[in-house]
C-alpha positions in Angstrom: 5.9 -150.3 -117.2 5.5 -148.2 -120.6 8.2 -145.7 -120.8 7.6 -142.8 -123.3 10.1 -142.9 -125.8 10.3 -138.9 -125.1 11.8 -139.9 -122.1 14.4 -142.0 -123.0 18.1 -141.6 -123.4 18.0 -142.9 -127.0 15.1 -139.9 -128.1 17.9 -137.4 -126.3 20.9 -138.9 -128.2 18.5 -138.0 -131.6 17.4 -134.5 -129.9 21.1 -134.1 -129.7 22.5 -135.2 -132.9 19.6 -132.9 -134.5 20.5 -130.3 -132.6 24.3 -130.0 -133.6 23.1 -130.0 -137.0 23.8 -133.6 -138.3 22.1 -134.1 -141.6 21.7 -137.9 -141.2 22.6 -140.5 -138.6 25.3 -141.7 -141.1 27.3 -138.7 -140.5 27.2 -138.8 -136.6 27.7 -142.3 -136.1 31.4 -142.1 -138.2 32.3 -138.9 -135.8 31.2 -140.3 -132.7 33.2 -143.7 -133.9 30.7 -145.6 -134.0 28.9 -147.9 -136.7 25.6 -146.6 -138.0 23.8 -149.5 -136.7 25.2 -149.3 -133.7 23.6 -145.7 -133.7 20.6 -146.8 -134.5 21.2 -149.6 -131.3 21.5 -146.0 -129.1 18.7 -144.1 -130.5 16.3 -147.3 -130.2 17.1 -148.0 -126.7 18.5 -151.0 -127.7 21.5 -150.5 -126.2 23.4 -148.2 -123.8 26.3 -146.2 -124.8 29.9 -146.8 -123.2 31.3 -143.8 -121.6 33.7 -142.8 -124.4 30.9 -143.0 -126.9 29.1 -140.5 -124.3 31.7 -138.2 -124.1 31.9 -138.1 -128.0 28.7 -137.4 -128.4 28.9 -134.5 -125.9 31.9 -132.8 -127.6 30.1 -133.0 -130.6 26.4 -132.0 -129.8 25.5 -128.7 -127.1 24.4 -131.3 -124.9 26.1 -132.8 -121.7 27.1 -136.2 -120.8 24.7 -135.7 -117.9 21.8 -134.5 -119.9 22.1 -137.4 -122.3 22.2 -139.8 -119.6 19.5 -138.1 -117.7 17.4 -135.5 -119.2 18.2 -132.5 -116.5 21.1 -130.4 -116.7 23.7 -130.1 -114.0 21.9 -127.4 -112.4 18.6 -129.5 -112.1 19.9 -132.2 -110.1 19.2 -132.5 -106.4 21.8 -132.1 -104.3 23.4 -135.1 -102.4 21.8 -133.5 -99.2 17.9 -133.2 -101.0 18.4 -136.6 -101.9 20.1 -138.6 -99.1 17.9 -140.7 -97.0 17.3 -139.4 -93.1 18.4 -141.6 -90.7 16.0 -143.1 -88.5 17.0 -141.1 -85.7 16.6 -137.8 -87.5 12.4 -138.8 -88.1 
């Protein structure tokens, strides 16, 4: 299944970086604490950043970790009750 790049975590990382006003990927990578080649892999969906990198990206940009991962803001997420499977007895 082909996924549109604009719906990927890598795209959201690029979007968060540009919204934060970073002129280059190199400056963002430096502040995040990873190498420029590693950031390239994140932005191009070759690797997924770990929790520490995600947290740092969130601290440096106007975007939450949740948004970077899912593309949704917290209030947009379905509640547990909305996404919980119903029991066979309830059907």
